[in-house]
All heavy atoms as TSV, in Angstrom:
chain	resi	resn	atom	element	x	y	z
A	1	MET	N	N	15.826	-24.615	-19.595
A	1	MET	CA	C	15.187	-23.413	-19.109
A	1	MET	C	C	13.676	-23.600	-19.009
A	1	MET	O	O	13.057	-23.136	-18.060
A	1	MET	CB	C	15.537	-22.257	-20.046
A	1	MET	CG	C	14.976	-20.948	-19.617
A	1	MET	SD	S	16.107	-20.160	-18.489
A	1	MET	CE	C	15.472	-18.531	-18.508
A	2	ASN	N	N	13.088	-24.257	-19.964
A	2	ASN	CA	C	11.650	-24.476	-19.972
A	2	ASN	C	C	11.216	-25.304	-18.765
A	2	ASN	O	O	10.171	-25.057	-18.179
A	2	ASN	CB	C	11.231	-25.156	-21.276
A	2	ASN	CG	C	9.729	-25.176	-21.448
A	2	ASN	OD1	O	9.017	-24.439	-20.778
A	2	ASN	ND2	N	9.268	-26.020	-22.335
A	3	ARG	N	N	12.033	-26.271	-18.395
A	3	ARG	CA	C	11.726	-27.119	-17.249
A	3	ARG	C	C	11.707	-26.301	-15.949
A	3	ARG	O	O	10.860	-26.507	-15.075
A	3	ARG	CB	C	12.760	-28.238	-17.163
A	3	ARG	CG	C	12.538	-29.170	-16.024
A	3	ARG	CD	C	13.561	-30.288	-16.044
A	3	ARG	NE	N	13.371	-31.123	-14.879
A	3	ARG	CZ	C	14.362	-31.634	-14.183
A	3	ARG	NH1	N	15.604	-31.419	-14.556
A	3	ARG	NH2	N	14.118	-32.388	-13.145
A	4	THR	N	N	12.613	-25.352	-15.847
A	4	THR	CA	C	12.690	-24.503	-14.654
A	4	THR	C	C	11.419	-23.670	-14.500
A	4	THR	O	O	10.854	-23.575	-13.407
A	4	THR	CB	C	13.912	-23.576	-14.745
A	4	THR	OG1	O	15.083	-24.373	-14.926
A	4	THR	CG2	C	14.059	-22.744	-13.494
A	5	TRP	N	N	10.977	-23.046	-15.591
A	5	TRP	CA	C	9.759	-22.230	-15.529
A	5	TRP	C	C	8.533	-23.081	-15.218
A	5	TRP	O	O	7.666	-22.671	-14.454
A	5	TRP	CB	C	9.540	-21.466	-16.829
A	5	TRP	CG	C	10.451	-20.295	-16.943
A	5	TRP	CD1	C	11.509	-20.162	-17.792
A	5	TRP	CD2	C	10.417	-19.095	-16.168
A	5	TRP	NE1	N	12.136	-18.964	-17.599
A	5	TRP	CE2	C	11.477	-18.284	-16.609
A	5	TRP	CE3	C	9.603	-18.631	-15.143
A	5	TRP	CZ2	C	11.731	-17.037	-16.051
A	5	TRP	CZ3	C	9.859	-17.384	-14.599
A	5	TRP	CH2	C	10.912	-16.616	-15.053
A	6	ARG	N	N	8.448	-24.252	-15.812
A	6	ARG	CA	C	7.309	-25.134	-15.556
A	6	ARG	C	C	7.285	-25.550	-14.082
A	6	ARG	O	O	6.233	-25.560	-13.440
A	6	ARG	CB	C	7.404	-26.369	-16.451
A	6	ARG	CG	C	6.154	-27.217	-16.397
A	6	ARG	CD	C	6.153	-28.385	-17.378
A	6	ARG	NE	N	7.009	-28.236	-18.523
A	6	ARG	CZ	C	8.001	-29.085	-18.820
A	6	ARG	NH1	N	8.244	-30.135	-18.068
A	6	ARG	NH2	N	8.752	-28.891	-19.877
A	7	ARG	N	N	8.450	-25.834	-13.545
A	7	ARG	CA	C	8.538	-26.218	-12.134
A	7	ARG	C	C	8.161	-25.035	-11.224
A	7	ARG	O	O	7.503	-25.209	-10.204
A	7	ARG	CB	C	9.958	-26.684	-11.836
A	7	ARG	CG	C	10.105	-27.312	-10.512
A	7	ARG	CD	C	11.454	-27.982	-10.386
A	7	ARG	NE	N	11.648	-28.365	-9.008
A	7	ARG	CZ	C	12.798	-28.416	-8.410
A	7	ARG	NH1	N	13.895	-28.142	-9.081
A	7	ARG	NH2	N	12.889	-28.759	-7.161
A	8	PHE	N	N	8.575	-23.832	-11.610
A	8	PHE	CA	C	8.227	-22.638	-10.841
A	8	PHE	C	C	6.721	-22.427	-10.825
A	8	PHE	O	O	6.128	-22.142	-9.798
A	8	PHE	CB	C	8.934	-21.413	-11.427
A	8	PHE	CG	C	8.571	-20.126	-10.746
A	8	PHE	CD1	C	9.147	-19.783	-9.543
A	8	PHE	CD2	C	7.653	-19.266	-11.309
A	8	PHE	CE1	C	8.819	-18.602	-8.905
A	8	PHE	CE2	C	7.313	-18.077	-10.690
A	8	PHE	CZ	C	7.899	-17.745	-9.479
A	9	TYR	N	N	6.095	-22.534	-11.978
A	9	TYR	CA	C	4.658	-22.278	-12.077
A	9	TYR	C	C	3.793	-23.341	-11.409
A	9	TYR	O	O	2.648	-23.097	-11.100
A	9	TYR	CB	C	4.233	-22.113	-13.537
A	9	TYR	CG	C	4.648	-20.778	-14.101
A	9	TYR	CD1	C	5.478	-20.710	-15.204
A	9	TYR	CD2	C	4.222	-19.593	-13.532
A	9	TYR	CE1	C	5.869	-19.485	-15.723
A	9	TYR	CE2	C	4.603	-18.374	-14.030
A	9	TYR	CZ	C	5.427	-18.322	-15.129
A	9	TYR	OH	O	5.810	-17.115	-15.620
A	10	THR	N	N	4.333	-24.513	-11.158
A	10	THR	CA	C	3.563	-25.542	-10.464
A	10	THR	C	C	3.780	-25.491	-8.947
A	10	THR	O	O	3.090	-26.176	-8.215
A	10	THR	CB	C	3.927	-26.944	-10.980
A	10	THR	OG1	O	5.320	-27.164	-10.788
A	10	THR	CG2	C	3.566	-27.092	-12.447
A	11	HIS	N	N	4.702	-24.675	-8.483
A	11	HIS	CA	C	4.986	-24.535	-7.057
A	11	HIS	C	C	4.123	-23.420	-6.484
A	11	HIS	O	O	4.312	-22.248	-6.791
A	11	HIS	CB	C	6.480	-24.241	-6.854
A	11	HIS	CG	C	6.937	-24.454	-5.464
A	11	HIS	ND1	N	6.846	-23.488	-4.495
A	11	HIS	CD2	C	7.487	-25.541	-4.875
A	11	HIS	CE1	C	7.321	-23.956	-3.365
A	11	HIS	NE2	N	7.721	-25.204	-3.575
A	12	ARG	N	N	3.155	-23.764	-5.660
A	12	ARG	CA	C	2.176	-22.792	-5.152
A	12	ARG	C	C	2.802	-21.720	-4.274
A	12	ARG	O	O	2.420	-20.553	-4.338
A	12	ARG	CB	C	1.086	-23.504	-4.376
A	12	ARG	CG	C	0.175	-24.296	-5.255
A	12	ARG	CD	C	-0.935	-24.904	-4.465
A	12	ARG	NE	N	-1.792	-25.687	-5.351
A	12	ARG	CZ	C	-2.748	-26.452	-4.937
A	12	ARG	NH1	N	-2.995	-26.567	-3.643
A	12	ARG	NH2	N	-3.481	-27.130	-5.781
A	13	LEU	N	N	3.758	-22.077	-3.457
A	13	LEU	CA	C	4.392	-21.100	-2.582
A	13	LEU	C	C	5.205	-20.088	-3.389
A	13	LEU	O	O	5.216	-18.896	-3.066
A	13	LEU	CB	C	5.280	-21.815	-1.564
A	13	LEU	CG	C	5.795	-20.975	-0.401
A	13	LEU	CD1	C	4.631	-20.349	0.356
A	13	LEU	CD2	C	6.622	-21.825	0.537
A	14	ALA	N	N	5.832	-20.535	-4.446
A	14	ALA	CA	C	6.575	-19.618	-5.314
A	14	ALA	C	C	5.617	-18.643	-5.994
A	14	ALA	O	O	5.908	-17.447	-6.109
A	14	ALA	CB	C	7.372	-20.398	-6.355
A	15	LEU	N	N	4.476	-19.116	-6.435
A	15	LEU	CA	C	3.490	-18.233	-7.060
A	15	LEU	C	C	2.916	-17.244	-6.054
A	15	LEU	O	O	2.671	-16.076	-6.393
A	15	LEU	CB	C	2.368	-19.054	-7.692
A	15	LEU	CG	C	2.744	-19.811	-8.957
A	15	LEU	CD1	C	1.580	-20.645	-9.448
A	15	LEU	CD2	C	3.192	-18.850	-10.029
A	16	ALA	N	N	2.730	-17.678	-4.821
A	16	ALA	CA	C	2.237	-16.768	-3.787
A	16	ALA	C	C	3.271	-15.674	-3.518
A	16	ALA	O	O	2.918	-14.496	-3.394
A	16	ALA	CB	C	1.938	-17.538	-2.505
A	17	GLY	N	N	4.530	-16.037	-3.441
A	17	GLY	CA	C	5.591	-15.054	-3.243
A	17	GLY	C	C	5.685	-14.072	-4.393
A	17	GLY	O	O	5.839	-12.865	-4.193
A	18	LEU	N	N	5.563	-14.581	-5.604
A	18	LEU	CA	C	5.585	-13.710	-6.782
A	18	LEU	C	C	4.393	-12.762	-6.776
A	18	LEU	O	O	4.532	-11.584	-7.132
A	18	LEU	CB	C	5.581	-14.556	-8.060
A	18	LEU	CG	C	5.617	-13.789	-9.369
A	18	LEU	CD1	C	6.914	-13.008	-9.491
A	18	LEU	CD2	C	5.440	-14.733	-10.542
A	19	SER	N	N	3.249	-13.232	-6.329
A	19	SER	CA	C	2.060	-12.378	-6.253
A	19	SER	C	C	2.246	-11.245	-5.246
A	19	SER	O	O	1.865	-10.106	-5.504
A	19	SER	CB	C	0.835	-13.202	-5.858
A	19	SER	OG	O	0.587	-14.202	-6.811
A	20	VAL	N	N	2.835	-11.554	-4.102
A	20	VAL	CA	C	3.076	-10.529	-3.079
A	20	VAL	C	C	4.061	-9.486	-3.601
A	20	VAL	O	O	3.847	-8.274	-3.454
A	20	VAL	CB	C	3.582	-11.172	-1.774
A	20	VAL	CG1	C	4.087	-10.127	-0.799
A	20	VAL	CG2	C	2.489	-12.010	-1.153
A	21	ILE	N	N	5.131	-9.927	-4.223
A	21	ILE	CA	C	6.120	-8.998	-4.779
A	21	ILE	C	C	5.493	-8.141	-5.863
A	21	ILE	O	O	5.707	-6.923	-5.912
A	21	ILE	CB	C	7.350	-9.770	-5.303
A	21	ILE	CG1	C	8.117	-10.366	-4.130
A	21	ILE	CG2	C	8.254	-8.862	-6.127
A	21	ILE	CD1	C	9.221	-11.313	-4.522
A	22	ALA	N	N	4.690	-8.736	-6.724
A	22	ALA	CA	C	4.021	-7.976	-7.785
A	22	ALA	C	C	3.059	-6.946	-7.206
A	22	ALA	O	O	2.966	-5.813	-7.706
A	22	ALA	CB	C	3.284	-8.930	-8.724
A	23	ALA	N	N	2.364	-7.298	-6.133
A	23	ALA	CA	C	1.445	-6.347	-5.492
A	23	ALA	C	C	2.213	-5.165	-4.915
A	23	ALA	O	O	1.789	-4.012	-5.062
A	23	ALA	CB	C	0.640	-7.048	-4.400
A	24	PHE	N	N	3.345	-5.429	-4.251
A	24	PHE	CA	C	4.154	-4.336	-3.703
A	24	PHE	C	C	4.684	-3.423	-4.799
A	24	PHE	O	O	4.685	-2.197	-4.652
A	24	PHE	CB	C	5.318	-4.881	-2.869
A	24	PHE	CG	C	4.912	-5.364	-1.504
A	24	PHE	CD1	C	5.548	-6.449	-0.932
A	24	PHE	CD2	C	3.913	-4.739	-0.781
A	24	PHE	CE1	C	5.193	-6.897	0.330
A	24	PHE	CE2	C	3.548	-5.170	0.480
A	24	PHE	CZ	C	4.192	-6.262	1.034
A	25	VAL	N	N	5.137	-3.998	-5.894
A	25	VAL	CA	C	5.642	-3.189	-7.008
A	25	VAL	C	C	4.523	-2.345	-7.600
A	25	VAL	O	O	4.704	-1.153	-7.878
A	25	VAL	CB	C	6.294	-4.090	-8.081
A	25	VAL	CG1	C	6.581	-3.323	-9.358
A	25	VAL	CG2	C	7.573	-4.713	-7.534
A	26	LEU	N	N	3.350	-2.928	-7.759
A	26	LEU	CA	C	2.209	-2.193	-8.306
A	26	LEU	C	C	1.790	-1.046	-7.384
A	26	LEU	O	O	1.538	0.074	-7.844
A	26	LEU	CB	C	1.035	-3.144	-8.537
A	26	LEU	CG	C	-0.176	-2.583	-9.249
A	26	LEU	CD1	C	0.192	-2.139	-10.660
A	26	LEU	CD2	C	-1.277	-3.606	-9.292
A	27	ILE	N	N	1.756	-1.297	-6.087
A	27	ILE	CA	C	1.421	-0.245	-5.125
A	27	ILE	C	C	2.467	0.866	-5.167
A	27	ILE	O	O	2.123	2.056	-5.120
A	27	ILE	CB	C	1.280	-0.825	-3.708
A	27	ILE	CG1	C	0.013	-1.671	-3.616
A	27	ILE	CG2	C	1.270	0.274	-2.649
A	27	ILE	CD1	C	-0.114	-2.461	-2.343
A	28	ALA	N	N	3.736	0.513	-5.271
A	28	ALA	CA	C	4.793	1.525	-5.333
A	28	ALA	C	C	4.669	2.369	-6.594
A	28	ALA	O	O	4.861	3.590	-6.553
A	28	ALA	CB	C	6.166	0.851	-5.275
A	29	LEU	N	N	4.336	1.743	-7.714
A	29	LEU	CA	C	4.200	2.490	-8.963
A	29	LEU	C	C	2.964	3.387	-8.966
A	29	LEU	O	O	2.978	4.466	-9.553
A	29	LEU	CB	C	4.142	1.522	-10.149
A	29	LEU	CG	C	5.437	0.779	-10.450
A	29	LEU	CD1	C	5.208	-0.243	-11.556
A	29	LEU	CD2	C	6.539	1.748	-10.840
A	30	LEU	N	N	1.903	2.950	-8.296
A	30	LEU	CA	C	0.659	3.718	-8.275
A	30	LEU	C	C	0.522	4.597	-7.030
A	30	LEU	O	O	-0.534	5.193	-6.814
A	30	LEU	CB	C	-0.536	2.764	-8.366
A	30	LEU	CG	C	-0.645	1.946	-9.641
A	30	LEU	CD1	C	-1.805	0.966	-9.543
A	30	LEU	CD2	C	-0.786	2.843	-10.843
A	31	ALA	N	N	1.571	4.699	-6.231
A	31	ALA	CA	C	1.507	5.450	-4.976
A	31	ALA	C	C	1.031	6.894	-5.140
A	31	ALA	O	O	0.242	7.363	-4.326
A	31	ALA	CB	C	2.856	5.416	-4.270
A	32	PRO	N	N	1.465	7.626	-6.158
A	32	PRO	CA	C	0.976	9.011	-6.278
A	32	PRO	C	C	-0.543	9.108	-6.449
A	32	PRO	O	O	-1.143	10.102	-6.061
A	32	PRO	CB	C	1.688	9.537	-7.521
A	32	PRO	CG	C	2.907	8.698	-7.643
A	32	PRO	CD	C	2.512	7.339	-7.140
A	33	TRP	N	N	-1.151	8.085	-7.004
A	33	TRP	CA	C	-2.602	8.103	-7.197
A	33	TRP	C	C	-3.349	7.422	-6.047
A	33	TRP	O	O	-4.496	7.728	-5.781
A	33	TRP	CB	C	-2.977	7.445	-8.517
A	33	TRP	CG	C	-2.439	8.212	-9.670
A	33	TRP	CD1	C	-2.960	9.348	-10.213
A	33	TRP	CD2	C	-1.256	7.929	-10.405
A	33	TRP	NE1	N	-2.157	9.783	-11.236
A	33	TRP	CE2	C	-1.106	8.922	-11.378
A	33	TRP	CE3	C	-0.288	6.932	-10.323
A	33	TRP	CZ2	C	-0.056	8.956	-12.277
A	33	TRP	CZ3	C	0.763	6.960	-11.216
A	33	TRP	CH2	C	0.871	7.967	-12.174
A	34	LEU	N	N	-2.707	6.480	-5.370
A	34	LEU	CA	C	-3.353	5.767	-4.265
A	34	LEU	C	C	-3.333	6.564	-2.966
A	34	LEU	O	O	-4.257	6.466	-2.171
A	34	LEU	CB	C	-2.664	4.414	-4.022
A	34	LEU	CG	C	-2.826	3.362	-5.096
A	34	LEU	CD1	C	-1.987	2.146	-4.755
A	34	LEU	CD2	C	-4.273	2.981	-5.255
A	35	ALA	N	N	-2.274	7.318	-2.747
A	35	ALA	CA	C	-2.139	8.097	-1.517
A	35	ALA	C	C	-2.787	9.461	-1.730
A	35	ALA	O	O	-2.252	10.287	-2.449
A	35	ALA	CB	C	-0.674	8.250	-1.148
A	36	PRO	N	N	-3.930	9.711	-1.102
A	36	PRO	CA	C	-4.677	10.932	-1.378
A	36	PRO	C	C	-4.069	12.198	-0.782
A	36	PRO	O	O	-4.373	13.294	-1.226
A	36	PRO	CB	C	-6.040	10.654	-0.766
A	36	PRO	CG	C	-5.782	9.657	0.298
A	36	PRO	CD	C	-4.628	8.834	-0.191
A	37	ASN	N	N	-3.205	12.085	0.220
A	37	ASN	CA	C	-2.667	13.248	0.910
A	37	ASN	C	C	-1.159	13.134	1.072
A	37	ASN	O	O	-0.581	12.064	0.927
A	37	ASN	CB	C	-3.308	13.393	2.298
A	37	ASN	CG	C	-4.812	13.511	2.220
A	37	ASN	OD1	O	-5.333	14.424	1.612
A	37	ASN	ND2	N	-5.509	12.564	2.822
A	38	ASP	N	N	-0.538	14.251	1.428
A	38	ASP	CA	C	0.891	14.260	1.715
A	38	ASP	C	C	1.127	13.483	3.015
A	38	ASP	O	O	0.539	13.809	4.045
A	38	ASP	CB	C	1.359	15.708	1.866
A	38	ASP	CG	C	2.850	15.816	2.088
A	38	ASP	OD1	O	3.557	14.807	1.978
A	38	ASP	OD2	O	3.308	16.947	2.367
A	39	PRO	N	N	1.982	12.462	3.006
A	39	PRO	CA	C	2.149	11.627	4.195
A	39	PRO	C	C	2.861	12.311	5.359
A	39	PRO	O	O	2.780	11.836	6.490
A	39	PRO	CB	C	2.959	10.438	3.693
A	39	PRO	CG	C	3.632	10.928	2.480
A	39	PRO	CD	C	2.744	11.971	1.875
A	40	ILE	N	N	3.547	13.427	5.124
A	40	ILE	CA	C	4.257	14.079	6.227
A	40	ILE	C	C	3.633	15.411	6.642
A	40	ILE	O	O	4.088	16.030	7.599
A	40	ILE	CB	C	5.746	14.275	5.886
A	40	ILE	CG1	C	5.919	15.087	4.621
A	40	ILE	CG2	C	6.451	12.947	5.772
A	40	ILE	CD1	C	7.361	15.451	4.322
A	41	ARG	N	N	2.577	15.842	5.955
A	41	ARG	CA	C	1.917	17.104	6.316
A	41	ARG	C	C	1.108	16.901	7.587
A	41	ARG	O	O	0.267	16.020	7.677
A	41	ARG	CB	C	0.994	17.573	5.204
A	41	ARG	CG	C	0.367	18.944	5.499
A	41	ARG	CD	C	-0.603	19.365	4.425
A	41	ARG	NE	N	-1.841	18.597	4.426
A	41	ARG	CZ	C	-2.844	18.788	5.286
A	41	ARG	NH1	N	-2.755	19.701	6.210
A	41	ARG	NH2	N	-3.942	18.067	5.198
A	42	GLN	N	N	1.370	17.747	8.576
A	42	GLN	CA	C	0.651	17.667	9.844
A	42	GLN	C	C	-0.468	18.704	9.863
A	42	GLN	O	O	-0.313	19.819	9.375
A	42	GLN	CB	C	1.598	17.922	11.010
A	42	GLN	CG	C	2.652	16.865	11.158
A	42	GLN	CD	C	3.519	17.109	12.376
A	42	GLN	OE1	O	3.243	17.948	13.209
A	42	GLN	NE2	N	4.592	16.343	12.472
A	43	SER	N	N	-1.591	18.309	10.438
A	43	SER	CA	C	-2.734	19.199	10.603
A	43	SER	C	C	-3.397	18.849	11.929
A	43	SER	O	O	-4.219	17.937	12.010
A	43	SER	CB	C	-3.714	19.023	9.442
A	43	SER	OG	O	-4.860	19.806	9.650
A	44	LEU	N	N	-3.021	19.558	12.960
A	44	LEU	CA	C	-3.517	19.227	14.303
A	44	LEU	C	C	-5.039	19.275	14.433
A	44	LEU	O	O	-5.607	18.472	15.173
A	44	LEU	CB	C	-2.848	20.118	15.344
A	44	LEU	CG	C	-1.351	19.841	15.526
A	44	LEU	CD1	C	-0.755	20.797	16.549
A	44	LEU	CD2	C	-1.105	18.414	15.926
A	45	PRO	N	N	-5.758	20.164	13.719
A	45	PRO	CA	C	-7.226	20.104	13.815
A	45	PRO	C	C	-7.820	18.800	13.265
A	45	PRO	O	O	-8.922	18.423	13.636
A	45	PRO	CB	C	-7.689	21.294	12.982
A	45	PRO	CG	C	-6.538	22.227	12.946
A	45	PRO	CD	C	-5.319	21.362	13.010
A	46	ASP	N	N	-7.075	18.106	12.405
A	46	ASP	CA	C	-7.549	16.844	11.830
A	46	ASP	C	C	-7.068	15.624	12.605
A	46	ASP	O	O	-7.223	14.496	12.139
A	46	ASP	CB	C	-7.084	16.725	10.374
A	46	ASP	CG	C	-7.712	17.750	9.470
A	46	ASP	OD1	O	-8.866	18.119	9.722
A	46	ASP	OD2	O	-7.044	18.187	8.514
A	47	SER	N	N	-6.491	15.800	13.779
A	47	SER	CA	C	-5.901	14.669	14.497
A	47	SER	C	C	-6.961	13.682	14.977
A	47	SER	O	O	-8.061	14.059	15.378
A	47	SER	CB	C	-5.066	15.155	15.680
A	47	SER	OG	O	-5.879	15.810	16.610
A	48	LEU	N	N	-6.602	12.413	14.892
A	48	LEU	CA	C	-7.407	11.274	15.364
A	48	LEU	C	C	-8.823	11.247	14.795
A	48	LEU	O	O	-9.772	10.901	15.494
A	48	LEU	CB	C	-7.436	11.243	16.895
A	48	LEU	CG	C	-6.083	11.058	17.570
A	48	LEU	CD1	C	-6.214	11.177	19.069
A	48	LEU	CD2	C	-5.456	9.737	17.178
A	49	GLN	N	N	-8.939	11.562	13.513
A	49	GLN	CA	C	-10.249	11.457	12.862
A	49	GLN	C	C	-10.508	10.011	12.466
A	49	GLN	O	O	-9.592	9.262	12.153
A	49	GLN	CB	C	-10.315	12.353	11.627
A	49	GLN	CG	C	-10.440	13.803	11.948
A	49	GLN	CD	C	-10.786	14.610	10.710
A	49	GLN	OE1	O	-10.963	14.072	9.633
A	49	GLN	NE2	N	-10.876	15.905	10.891
A	50	SER	N	N	-11.764	9.649	12.456
A	50	SER	CA	C	-12.133	8.305	12.021
A	50	SER	C	C	-12.122	8.259	10.493
A	50	SER	O	O	-12.085	9.297	9.839
A	50	SER	CB	C	-13.510	7.938	12.569
A	50	SER	OG	O	-14.466	8.858	12.104
A	51	PRO	N	N	-12.153	7.080	9.905
A	51	PRO	CA	C	-12.139	6.965	8.451
A	51	PRO	C	C	-13.279	7.744	7.792
A	51	PRO	O	O	-14.407	7.762	8.281
A	51	PRO	CB	C	-12.287	5.463	8.207
A	51	PRO	CG	C	-11.728	4.841	9.438
A	51	PRO	CD	C	-12.100	5.767	10.551
A	52	SER	N	N	-12.958	8.390	6.684
A	52	SER	CA	C	-13.932	9.170	5.924
A	52	SER	C	C	-13.482	9.194	4.466
A	52	SER	O	O	-12.480	8.581	4.108
A	52	SER	CB	C	-14.010	10.593	6.481
A	52	SER	OG	O	-12.775	11.256	6.302
A	53	LEU	N	N	-14.210	9.888	3.628
A	53	LEU	CA	C	-13.809	10.000	2.221
A	53	LEU	C	C	-12.503	10.775	2.082
A	53	LEU	O	O	-11.690	10.483	1.207
A	53	LEU	CB	C	-14.915	10.670	1.403
A	53	LEU	CG	C	-16.176	9.840	1.201
A	53	LEU	CD1	C	-17.223	10.639	0.452
A	53	LEU	CD2	C	-15.863	8.552	0.462
A	54	ARG	N	N	-12.302	11.764	2.929
A	54	ARG	CA	C	-11.073	12.566	2.872
A	54	ARG	C	C	-9.871	11.781	3.385
A	54	ARG	O	O	-8.765	11.879	2.858
A	54	ARG	CB	C	-11.254	13.839	3.676
A	54	ARG	CG	C	-10.069	14.765	3.604
A	54	ARG	CD	C	-10.360	16.102	4.246
A	54	ARG	NE	N	-9.163	16.894	4.326
A	54	ARG	CZ	C	-8.907	17.758	5.277
A	54	ARG	NH1	N	-9.801	17.974	6.232
A	54	ARG	NH2	N	-7.788	18.431	5.298
A	55	PHE	N	N	-10.073	11.016	4.460
A	55	PHE	CA	C	-9.020	10.192	5.064
A	55	PHE	C	C	-9.536	8.751	5.152
A	55	PHE	O	O	-10.154	8.358	6.146
A	55	PHE	CB	C	-8.665	10.701	6.463
A	55	PHE	CG	C	-8.193	12.123	6.505
A	55	PHE	CD1	C	-8.970	13.104	7.090
A	55	PHE	CD2	C	-6.979	12.485	5.953
A	55	PHE	CE1	C	-8.544	14.416	7.134
A	55	PHE	CE2	C	-6.537	13.796	5.984
A	55	PHE	CZ	C	-7.324	14.769	6.575
A	56	PRO	N	N	-9.290	7.921	4.124
A	56	PRO	CA	C	-9.870	6.567	4.066
A	56	PRO	C	C	-9.552	5.671	5.264
A	56	PRO	O	O	-10.356	4.828	5.630
A	56	PRO	CB	C	-9.293	5.989	2.780
A	56	PRO	CG	C	-8.972	7.180	1.943
A	56	PRO	CD	C	-8.562	8.248	2.904
A	57	LEU	N	N	-8.393	5.833	5.890
A	57	LEU	CA	C	-8.055	5.040	7.084
A	57	LEU	C	C	-7.968	5.907	8.329
A	57	LEU	O	O	-7.485	5.455	9.366
A	57	LEU	CB	C	-6.732	4.291	6.878
A	57	LEU	CG	C	-6.740	3.182	5.837
A	57	LEU	CD1	C	-5.372	2.538	5.736
A	57	LEU	CD2	C	-7.795	2.147	6.138
A	58	GLY	N	N	-8.418	7.140	8.242
A	58	GLY	CA	C	-8.378	8.046	9.378
A	58	GLY	C	C	-7.050	8.782	9.463
A	58	GLY	O	O	-6.240	8.751	8.544
A	59	THR	N	N	-6.841	9.447	10.604
A	59	THR	CA	C	-5.601	10.192	10.813
A	59	THR	C	C	-4.964	9.776	12.131
A	59	THR	O	O	-5.610	9.209	13.010
A	59	THR	CB	C	-5.874	11.710	10.850
A	59	THR	OG1	O	-6.775	11.994	11.912
A	59	THR	CG2	C	-6.450	12.205	9.542
A	60	ASP	N	N	-3.674	10.092	12.264
A	60	ASP	CA	C	-2.972	9.788	13.502
A	60	ASP	C	C	-3.038	10.988	14.443
A	60	ASP	O	O	-3.767	11.947	14.199
A	60	ASP	CB	C	-1.528	9.353	13.224
A	60	ASP	CG	C	-0.683	10.449	12.600
A	60	ASP	OD1	O	-1.182	11.576	12.424
A	60	ASP	OD2	O	0.491	10.165	12.291
A	61	GLU	N	N	-2.270	10.949	15.532
A	61	GLU	CA	C	-2.346	12.006	16.540
A	61	GLU	C	C	-1.824	13.355	16.064
A	61	GLU	O	O	-2.077	14.380	16.684
A	61	GLU	CB	C	-1.613	11.583	17.828
A	61	GLU	CG	C	-0.141	11.315	17.643
A	61	GLU	CD	C	0.167	9.889	17.230
A	61	GLU	OE1	O	-0.761	9.094	17.004
A	61	GLU	OE2	O	1.355	9.575	17.108
A	62	PHE	N	N	-1.119	13.369	14.936
A	62	PHE	CA	C	-0.622	14.626	14.379
A	62	PHE	C	C	-1.455	15.096	13.184
A	62	PHE	O	O	-1.099	16.057	12.518
A	62	PHE	CB	C	0.838	14.483	13.961
A	62	PHE	CG	C	1.745	14.189	15.116
A	62	PHE	CD1	C	2.345	12.954	15.235
A	62	PHE	CD2	C	1.985	15.144	16.095
A	62	PHE	CE1	C	3.172	12.672	16.303
A	62	PHE	CE2	C	2.811	14.865	17.162
A	62	PHE	CZ	C	3.406	13.634	17.267
A	63	GLY	N	N	-2.533	14.392	12.875
A	63	GLY	CA	C	-3.405	14.767	11.767
A	63	GLY	C	C	-2.902	14.314	10.407
A	63	GLY	O	O	-3.346	14.810	9.386
A	64	ARG	N	N	-1.979	13.360	10.369
A	64	ARG	CA	C	-1.451	12.845	9.106
A	64	ARG	C	C	-2.322	11.693	8.622
A	64	ARG	O	O	-2.798	10.883	9.425
A	64	ARG	CB	C	-0.012	12.367	9.282
A	64	ARG	CG	C	0.925	13.474	9.722
A	64	ARG	CD	C	2.297	12.958	10.018
A	64	ARG	NE	N	2.229	12.032	11.162
A	64	ARG	CZ	C	3.279	11.654	11.874
A	64	ARG	NH1	N	4.468	12.098	11.587
A	64	ARG	NH2	N	3.134	10.820	12.878
A	65	CYS	N	N	-2.529	11.602	7.316
A	65	CYS	CA	C	-3.348	10.559	6.719
A	65	CYS	C	C	-2.663	9.196	6.876
A	65	CYS	O	O	-1.527	9.003	6.429
A	65	CYS	CB	C	-3.595	10.868	5.247
A	65	CYS	SG	S	-4.583	9.624	4.402
A	66	VAL	N	N	-3.334	8.250	7.497
A	66	VAL	CA	C	-2.745	6.938	7.754
A	66	VAL	C	C	-2.537	6.168	6.447
A	66	VAL	O	O	-1.486	5.541	6.249
A	66	VAL	CB	C	-3.629	6.134	8.744
A	66	VAL	CG1	C	-3.100	4.723	8.916
A	66	VAL	CG2	C	-3.695	6.839	10.079
A	67	LEU	N	N	-3.493	6.221	5.524
A	67	LEU	CA	C	-3.333	5.513	4.251
A	67	LEU	C	C	-2.125	6.033	3.479
A	67	LEU	O	O	-1.330	5.242	2.957
A	67	LEU	CB	C	-4.598	5.672	3.392
A	67	LEU	CG	C	-4.513	5.058	1.988
A	67	LEU	CD1	C	-4.340	3.552	2.069
A	67	LEU	CD2	C	-5.734	5.414	1.179
A	68	SER	N	N	-1.955	7.321	3.424
A	68	SER	CA	C	-0.801	7.894	2.726
A	68	SER	C	C	0.508	7.482	3.377
A	68	SER	O	O	1.501	7.243	2.688
A	68	SER	CB	C	-0.906	9.417	2.695
A	68	SER	OG	O	-2.041	9.815	1.971
A	69	ARG	N	N	0.514	7.374	4.691
A	69	ARG	CA	C	1.732	6.964	5.380
A	69	ARG	C	C	2.037	5.482	5.154
A	69	ARG	O	O	3.195	5.090	5.082
A	69	ARG	CB	C	1.634	7.284	6.867
A	69	ARG	CG	C	1.612	8.797	7.100
A	69	ARG	CD	C	1.562	9.160	8.560
A	69	ARG	NE	N	2.695	8.662	9.333
A	69	ARG	CZ	C	3.908	9.216	9.358
A	69	ARG	NH1	N	4.164	10.261	8.612
A	69	ARG	NH2	N	4.858	8.703	10.112
A	70	ILE	N	N	1.022	4.659	5.030
A	70	ILE	CA	C	1.237	3.225	4.773
A	70	ILE	C	C	1.790	3.011	3.372
A	70	ILE	O	O	2.728	2.260	3.164
A	70	ILE	CB	C	-0.049	2.427	4.993
A	70	ILE	CG1	C	-0.411	2.390	6.462
A	70	ILE	CG2	C	0.087	1.017	4.436
A	70	ILE	CD1	C	-1.753	1.763	6.751
A	71	VAL	N	N	1.171	3.693	2.399
A	71	VAL	CA	C	1.602	3.535	1.005
A	71	VAL	C	C	2.999	4.091	0.852
A	71	VAL	O	O	3.850	3.525	0.227
A	71	VAL	CB	C	0.616	4.197	0.036
A	71	VAL	CG1	C	1.171	4.244	-1.363
A	71	VAL	CG2	C	-0.714	3.485	0.050
């Protein structure tokens, strides 16, 4: 078993894959704090806004926060 782990940790592509998976899991666990707005709430007056403090990645054509929808 020890040999398997040592071989895994010396394989750069395996470590890169593990890092990506760990990042996705961390984002999923922290989603309530990372996503500042409701991802499905529409607000037509806020449509197509550029990035700001309220909407870090801007809004789409329906006024939904793009960052919240990505997360």
